A tleap script that builds the chain and sets N, CA, C and O, in Angstrom:
source leaprc.protein.ff14SB
mol = sequence {
  NMET GLU GLU LYS VAL LEU GLU LEU LEU LYS
  GLU ILE ASP GLU GLU ILE LEU ILE PHE GLU
  GLY GLU ASN LEU PHE GLU ALA GLY LEU LEU
  ASP SER PHE LEU VAL ILE ASP LEU VAL ALA
  GLU LEU GLU GLU ALA PHE ASP MET GLU ILE
  ASP ALA LYS TYR VAL LEU GLU GLU ASN PHE
  LYS THR LYS GLU ASN ILE VAL GLU LEU VAL
  LYS LYS ILE VAL ARG CGLN
}
set mol.1.N position { -7.283 8.816 -7.299 }
set mol.1.CA position { -6.040 8.229 -6.840 }
set mol.1.C position { -6.318 7.146 -5.797 }
set mol.1.O position { -5.788 6.038 -5.877 }
set mol.2.N position { -7.159 7.488 -4.818 }
set mol.2.CA position { -7.477 6.527 -3.763 }
set mol.2.C position { -8.115 5.269 -4.348 }
set mol.2.O position { -7.806 4.158 -3.917 }
set mol.3.N position { -8.995 5.438 -5.318 }
set mol.3.CA position { -9.664 4.289 -5.937 }
set mol.3.C position { -8.666 3.351 -6.593 }
set mol.3.O position { -8.796 2.131 -6.490 }
set mol.4.N position { -7.673 3.910 -7.264 }
set mol.4.CA position { -6.664 3.090 -7.929 }
set mol.4.C position { -5.837 2.314 -6.905 }
set mol.4.O position { -5.532 1.139 -7.110 }
set mol.5.N position { -5.475 2.974 -5.805 }
set mol.5.CA position { -4.722 2.289 -4.743 }
set mol.5.C position { -5.554 1.139 -4.196 }
set mol.5.O position { -5.039 0.038 -3.997 }
set mol.6.N position { -6.835 1.386 -3.953 }
set mol.6.CA position { -7.706 0.340 -3.415 }
set mol.6.C position { -7.880 -0.805 -4.410 }
set mol.6.O position { -7.988 -1.961 -4.001 }
set mol.7.N position { -7.909 -0.504 -5.703 }
set mol.7.CA position { -7.970 -1.561 -6.720 }
set mol.7.C position { -6.742 -2.455 -6.643 }
set mol.7.O position { -6.848 -3.679 -6.719 }
set mol.8.N position { -5.580 -1.838 -6.491 }
set mol.8.CA position { -4.339 -2.613 -6.402 }
set mol.8.C position { -4.326 -3.473 -5.142 }
set mol.8.O position { -3.870 -4.616 -5.172 }
set mol.9.N position { -4.822 -2.929 -4.044 }
set mol.9.CA position { -4.891 -3.697 -2.799 }
set mol.9.C position { -5.865 -4.860 -2.938 }
set mol.9.O position { -5.617 -5.949 -2.421 }
set mol.10.N position { -6.957 -4.630 -3.628 }
set mol.10.CA position { -7.955 -5.685 -3.848 }
set mol.10.C position { -7.343 -6.846 -4.617 }
set mol.10.O position { -7.659 -8.006 -4.353 }
set mol.11.N position { -6.459 -6.532 -5.577 }
set mol.11.CA position { -5.794 -7.582 -6.349 }
set mol.11.C position { -4.915 -8.456 -5.456 }
set mol.11.O position { -4.766 -9.652 -5.705 }
set mol.12.N position { -4.341 -7.862 -4.427 }
set mol.12.CA position { -3.510 -8.623 -3.490 }
set mol.12.C position { -4.388 -9.516 -2.627 }
set mol.12.O position { -4.152 -10.719 -2.520 }
set mol.13.N position { -5.408 -8.912 -2.009 }
set mol.13.CA position { -6.335 -9.662 -1.153 }
set mol.13.C position { -7.559 -8.783 -0.886 }
set mol.13.O position { -7.432 -7.698 -0.317 }
set mol.14.N position { -8.727 -9.243 -1.289 }
set mol.14.CA position { -9.960 -8.474 -1.102 }
set mol.14.C position { -10.224 -8.154 0.367 }
set mol.14.O position { -10.881 -7.162 0.683 }
set mol.15.N position { -9.713 -8.989 1.255 }
set mol.15.CA position { -9.911 -8.782 2.693 }
set mol.15.C position { -9.303 -7.462 3.170 }
set mol.15.O position { -9.764 -6.884 4.154 }
set mol.16.N position { -8.280 -6.992 2.479 }
set mol.16.CA position { -7.633 -5.734 2.866 }
set mol.16.C position { -8.643 -4.586 2.841 }
set mol.16.O position { -8.592 -3.687 3.680 }
set mol.17.N position { -9.550 -4.623 1.882 }
set mol.17.CA position { -10.510 -3.530 1.728 }
set mol.17.C position { -11.515 -3.462 2.870 }
set mol.17.O position { -12.024 -2.384 3.178 }
set mol.18.N position { -11.807 -4.589 3.497 }
set mol.18.CA position { -12.787 -4.581 4.586 }
set mol.18.C position { -12.131 -4.656 5.970 }
set mol.18.O position { -12.810 -4.591 6.994 }
set mol.19.N position { -10.818 -4.793 5.983 }
set mol.19.CA position { -10.088 -4.891 7.248 }
set mol.19.C position { -10.217 -3.599 8.043 }
set mol.19.O position { -9.943 -2.516 7.527 }
set mol.20.N position { -10.629 -3.715 9.283 }
set mol.20.CA position { -10.820 -2.543 10.140 }
set mol.20.C position { -9.802 -2.476 11.276 }
set mol.20.O position { -9.882 -1.590 12.127 }
set mol.21.N position { -8.859 -3.394 11.294 }
set mol.21.CA position { -7.861 -3.418 12.357 }
set mol.21.C position { -6.788 -2.367 12.153 }
set mol.21.O position { -6.903 -1.483 11.304 }
set mol.22.N position { -5.739 -2.488 12.957 }
set mol.22.CA position { -4.681 -1.488 12.940 }
set mol.22.C position { -3.389 -1.959 12.303 }
set mol.22.O position { -2.444 -1.179 12.183 }
set mol.23.N position { -3.321 -3.237 11.887 }
set mol.23.CA position { -2.071 -3.715 11.312 }
set mol.23.C position { -2.323 -4.875 10.350 }
set mol.23.O position { -2.642 -5.989 10.765 }
set mol.24.N position { -2.173 -4.591 9.071 }
set mol.24.CA position { -2.367 -5.614 8.039 }
set mol.24.C position { -1.355 -6.741 8.151 }
set mol.24.O position { -1.644 -7.872 7.758 }
set mol.25.N position { -0.168 -6.449 8.683 }
set mol.25.CA position { 0.871 -7.468 8.838 }
set mol.25.C position { 0.480 -8.461 9.926 }
set mol.25.O position { 0.572 -9.674 9.734 }
set mol.26.N position { 0.045 -7.938 11.066 }
set mol.26.CA position { -0.353 -8.808 12.177 }
set mol.26.C position { -1.567 -9.653 11.811 }
set mol.26.O position { -1.729 -10.767 12.309 }
set mol.27.N position { -2.421 -9.120 10.935 }
set mol.27.CA position { -3.612 -9.852 10.495 }
set mol.27.C position { -3.282 -10.889 9.423 }
set mol.27.O position { -4.143 -11.681 9.039 }
set mol.28.N position { -2.042 -10.887 8.942 }
set mol.28.CA position { -1.631 -11.849 7.931 }
set mol.28.C position { -2.074 -11.500 6.515 }
set mol.28.O position { -2.035 -12.349 5.625 }
set mol.29.N position { -2.493 -10.261 6.305 }
set mol.29.CA position { -2.951 -9.846 4.982 }
set mol.29.C position { -1.833 -9.265 4.130 }
set mol.29.O position { -1.945 -9.224 2.905 }
set mol.30.N position { -0.761 -8.818 4.761 }
set mol.30.CA position { 0.416 -8.316 4.058 }
set mol.30.C position { 1.660 -8.919 4.681 }
set mol.30.O position { 1.699 -9.209 5.877 }
set mol.31.N position { 2.671 -9.102 3.852 }
set mol.31.CA position { 3.986 -9.487 4.347 }
set mol.31.C position { 5.016 -8.754 3.491 }
set mol.31.O position { 4.650 -8.033 2.563 }
set mol.32.N position { 6.261 -8.927 3.790 }
set mol.32.CA position { 7.300 -8.161 3.098 }
set mol.32.C position { 7.320 -8.429 1.593 }
set mol.32.O position { 7.587 -7.519 0.808 }
set mol.33.N position { 7.042 -9.658 1.188 }
set mol.33.CA position { 7.031 -9.973 -0.237 }
set mol.33.C position { 5.879 -9.272 -0.953 }
set mol.33.O position { 6.044 -8.763 -2.062 }
set mol.34.N position { 4.714 -9.249 -0.311 }
set mol.34.CA position { 3.563 -8.572 -0.901 }
set mol.34.C position { 3.786 -7.064 -0.967 }
set mol.34.O position { 3.330 -6.410 -1.906 }
set mol.35.N position { 4.481 -6.510 0.019 }
set mol.35.CA position { 4.782 -5.076 -0.004 }
set mol.35.C position { 5.682 -4.752 -1.196 }
set mol.35.O position { 5.481 -3.740 -1.868 }
set mol.36.N position { 6.658 -5.594 -1.456 }
set mol.36.CA position { 7.535 -5.371 -2.611 }
set mol.36.C position { 6.718 -5.383 -3.898 }
set mol.36.O position { 6.910 -4.530 -4.764 }
set mol.37.N position { 5.813 -6.343 -4.026 }
set mol.37.CA position { 4.934 -6.397 -5.205 }
set mol.37.C position { 4.059 -5.153 -5.280 }
set mol.37.O position { 3.897 -4.566 -6.350 }
set mol.38.N position { 3.499 -4.755 -4.151 }
set mol.38.CA position { 2.624 -3.583 -4.106 }
set mol.38.C position { 3.381 -2.319 -4.491 }
set mol.38.O position { 2.866 -1.496 -5.248 }
set mol.39.N position { 4.583 -2.161 -3.985 }
set mol.39.CA position { 5.397 -0.986 -4.324 }
set mol.39.C position { 5.622 -0.934 -5.831 }
set mol.39.O position { 5.495 0.130 -6.436 }
set mol.40.N position { 5.950 -2.051 -6.434 }
set mol.40.CA position { 6.163 -2.100 -7.888 }
set mol.40.C position { 4.883 -1.720 -8.633 }
set mol.40.O position { 4.932 -0.975 -9.612 }
set mol.41.N position { 3.753 -2.225 -8.177 }
set mol.41.CA position { 2.468 -1.910 -8.813 }
set mol.41.C position { 2.123 -0.428 -8.657 }
set mol.41.O position { 1.647 0.203 -9.601 }
set mol.42.N position { 2.359 0.121 -7.477 }
set mol.42.CA position { 2.079 1.541 -7.237 }
set mol.42.C position { 2.968 2.424 -8.108 }
set mol.42.O position { 2.508 3.407 -8.690 }
set mol.43.N position { 4.241 2.063 -8.190 }
set mol.43.CA position { 5.172 2.841 -9.012 }
set mol.43.C position { 4.732 2.860 -10.469 }
set mol.43.O position { 4.786 3.894 -11.135 }
set mol.44.N position { 4.299 1.713 -10.947 }
set mol.44.CA position { 3.855 1.629 -12.339 }
set mol.44.C position { 2.538 2.380 -12.545 }
set mol.44.O position { 2.395 3.130 -13.511 }
set mol.45.N position { 1.593 2.182 -11.654 }
set mol.45.CA position { 0.264 2.787 -11.799 }
set mol.45.C position { 0.308 4.309 -11.754 }
set mol.45.O position { -0.449 4.981 -12.455 }
set mol.46.N position { 1.201 4.851 -10.925 }
set mol.46.CA position { 1.247 6.296 -10.734 }
set mol.46.C position { 2.486 6.939 -11.363 }
set mol.46.O position { 2.744 8.126 -11.162 }
set mol.47.N position { 3.246 6.156 -12.118 }
set mol.47.CA position { 4.443 6.648 -12.784 }
set mol.47.C position { 5.323 7.444 -11.820 }
set mol.47.O position { 5.647 8.609 -12.052 }
set mol.48.N position { 5.691 6.775 -10.740 }
set mol.48.CA position { 6.504 7.410 -9.707 }
set mol.48.C position { 7.497 6.397 -9.171 }
set mol.48.O position { 7.434 5.208 -9.485 }
set mol.49.N position { 8.413 6.894 -8.359 }
set mol.49.CA position { 9.367 6.021 -7.700 }
set mol.49.C position { 9.186 6.160 -6.200 }
set mol.49.O position { 9.187 7.268 -5.664 }
set mol.50.N position { 9.031 5.039 -5.535 }
set mol.50.CA position { 8.906 5.048 -4.079 }
set mol.50.C position { 10.286 4.731 -3.508 }
set mol.50.O position { 10.773 3.605 -3.610 }
set mol.51.N position { 10.900 5.735 -2.913 }
set mol.51.CA position { 12.226 5.591 -2.328 }
set mol.51.C position { 12.181 4.562 -1.198 }
set mol.51.O position { 11.179 4.441 -0.494 }
set mol.52.N position { 13.263 3.835 -1.040 }
set mol.52.CA position { 13.346 2.802 0.000 }
set mol.52.C position { 13.069 3.355 1.388 }
set mol.52.O position { 12.601 2.620 2.257 }
set mol.53.N position { 13.347 4.638 1.619 }
set mol.53.CA position { 13.113 5.218 2.951 }
set mol.53.C position { 11.628 5.223 3.324 }
set mol.53.O position { 11.288 5.352 4.500 }
set mol.54.N position { 10.743 5.083 2.331 }
set mol.54.CA position { 9.303 5.049 2.597 }
set mol.54.C position { 8.762 3.635 2.775 }
set mol.54.O position { 7.621 3.452 3.199 }
set mol.55.N position { 9.572 2.648 2.455 }
set mol.55.CA position { 9.116 1.269 2.544 }
set mol.55.C position { 9.337 0.761 3.975 }
set mol.55.O position { 10.221 -0.047 4.258 }
set mol.56.N position { 8.493 1.277 4.841 }
set mol.56.CA position { 8.515 0.946 6.265 }
set mol.56.C position { 7.162 0.365 6.656 }
set mol.56.O position { 6.141 0.706 6.060 }
set mol.57.N position { 7.154 -0.499 7.645 }
set mol.57.CA position { 5.900 -1.121 8.073 }
set mol.57.C position { 4.836 -0.075 8.406 }
set mol.57.O position { 3.664 -0.258 8.079 }
set mol.58.N position { 5.236 1.012 9.049 }
set mol.58.CA position { 4.258 2.024 9.458 }
set mol.58.C position { 3.498 2.624 8.275 }
set mol.58.O position { 2.353 3.050 8.428 }
set mol.59.N position { 4.122 2.662 7.100 }
set mol.59.CA position { 3.463 3.216 5.916 }
set mol.59.C position { 2.532 2.221 5.232 }
set mol.59.O position { 1.784 2.594 4.328 }
set mol.60.N position { 2.570 0.960 5.656 }
set mol.60.CA position { 1.767 -0.082 5.016 }
set mol.60.C position { 0.880 -0.834 6.010 }
set mol.60.O position { 0.330 -1.883 5.675 }
set mol.61.N position { 0.737 -0.311 7.224 }
set mol.61.CA position { -0.054 -0.987 8.251 }
set mol.61.C position { -1.543 -1.043 7.932 }
set mol.61.O position { -2.219 -2.016 8.266 }
set mol.62.N position { -2.050 -0.001 7.286 }
set mol.62.CA position { -3.476 0.057 6.949 }
set mol.62.C position { -3.640 0.565 5.520 }
set mol.62.O position { -2.723 1.154 4.949 }
set mol.63.N position { -4.801 0.332 4.962 }
set mol.63.CA position { -5.048 0.834 3.603 }
set mol.63.C position { -5.004 2.351 3.593 }
set mol.63.O position { -4.588 2.947 2.600 }
set mol.64.N position { -5.423 2.986 4.676 }
set mol.64.CA position { -5.385 4.443 4.772 }
set mol.64.C position { -3.941 4.957 4.761 }
set mol.64.O position { -3.641 5.963 4.118 }
set mol.65.N position { -3.063 4.267 5.468 }
set mol.65.CA position { -1.647 4.653 5.473 }
set mol.65.C position { -1.050 4.549 4.077 }
set mol.65.O position { -0.253 5.395 3.670 }
set mol.66.N position { -1.434 3.516 3.352 }
set mol.66.CA position { -0.908 3.316 2.004 }
set mol.66.C position { -1.386 4.431 1.085 }
set mol.66.O position { -0.604 4.974 0.305 }
set mol.67.N position { -2.667 4.772 1.174 }
set mol.67.CA position { -3.217 5.866 0.357 }
set mol.67.C position { -2.496 7.169 0.681 }
set mol.67.O position { -2.132 7.915 -0.228 }
set mol.68.N position { -2.287 7.450 1.961 }
set mol.68.CA position { -1.603 8.686 2.364 }
set mol.68.C position { -0.165 8.717 1.857 }
set mol.68.O position { 0.327 9.765 1.439 }
set mol.69.N position { 0.501 7.579 1.893 }
set mol.69.CA position { 1.876 7.507 1.384 }
set mol.69.C position { 1.912 7.868 -0.106 }
set mol.69.O position { 2.752 8.658 -0.537 }
set mol.70.N position { 1.010 7.294 -0.873 }
set mol.70.CA position { 0.977 7.572 -2.312 }
set mol.70.C position { 0.700 9.054 -2.551 }
set mol.70.O position { 1.357 9.681 -3.383 }
set mol.71.N position { -0.259 9.612 -1.835 }
set mol.71.CA position { -0.573 11.035 -1.989 }
set mol.71.C position { 0.641 11.904 -1.675 }
set mol.71.O position { 0.928 12.866 -2.386 }
set mol.72.N position { 1.344 11.558 -0.612 }
set mol.72.CA position { 2.522 12.304 -0.192 }
set mol.72.C position { 3.610 12.284 -1.265 }
set mol.72.O position { 4.209 13.316 -1.569 }
set mol.73.N position { 3.858 11.116 -1.829 }
set mol.73.CA position { 4.915 10.983 -2.832 }
set mol.73.C position { 4.513 11.678 -4.132 }
set mol.73.O position { 5.344 12.333 -4.763 }
set mol.74.N position { 3.265 11.545 -4.532 }
set mol.74.CA position { 2.807 12.172 -5.770 }
set mol.74.C position { 2.893 13.698 -5.665 }
set mol.74.O position { 3.178 14.369 -6.657 }
set mol.75.N position { 2.651 14.245 -4.485 }
set mol.75.CA position { 2.694 15.696 -4.285 }
set mol.75.C position { 4.111 16.269 -4.360 }
set mol.75.O position { 4.283 17.464 -4.597 }
set mol.76.N position { 5.110 15.434 -4.163 }
set mol.76.CA position { 6.510 15.912 -4.136 }
set mol.76.C position { 6.970 16.386 -5.480 }
set mol.76.O position { 8.114 16.816 -5.626 }
savepdb mol mol.pdb
quit
């Protein structure tokens, strides 16, 4: 699961995979439009629906946060 999420992030920007900071938005690697695209890709890849209540900056600040979000939703 984590590998697939990282593949999708790599498609957006390879820099995301090596980013060691605390906020992809502040680093300019993600923005609201890219998050919308990413959510659509995640929903398709994992055959799930990501409720709007989860589409918050805190859930997309780091690649680790994104992986945890997907795991959380898939477990539901």
